[in-house]
C-alpha positions, 0 to 999 in steps of 0.5 A, spaced: 617 157 642 612 155 635 605 158 641 611 165 643 613 166 634 604 166 633 604 170 639 608 175 636 607 175 630 598 176 632 601 181 636 603 186 629 598 184 626 593 186 630 593 194 632 587 193 636 588 194 644 583 189 646 585 184 640 592 184 643 590 182 650 586 178 649 591 175 644 597 175 651 592 173 656 590 167 652 598 166 652 599 165 658 594 162 661 597 156 656 603 157 655 608 153 659 612 155 665 618 158 663 616 159 656 612 165 660 618 167 663 621 169 657 616 172 654 616 177 660 623 178 659 622 180 651 616 184 652 619 188 658 627 188 656 628 186 662 634 179 662 635 175 668 641 176 672 646 170 671 649 165 676 655 163 671 659 167 668 662 168 661 669 166 664 666 160 668 661 158 662 668 157 657 671 152 663 
């Protein structure tokens, strides 16, 4: 999660497209598969569907 937080801060600090692309490329080369998945979900605004609904979670 620290890597994602660092990525987000560095993206926010930069206004150069090439720098942002390089940061994203480096992150996706080095991050764990699960972290990559959630980073894509957050950046695209698409949340993965869950197989468990809220009623099942409460149980």
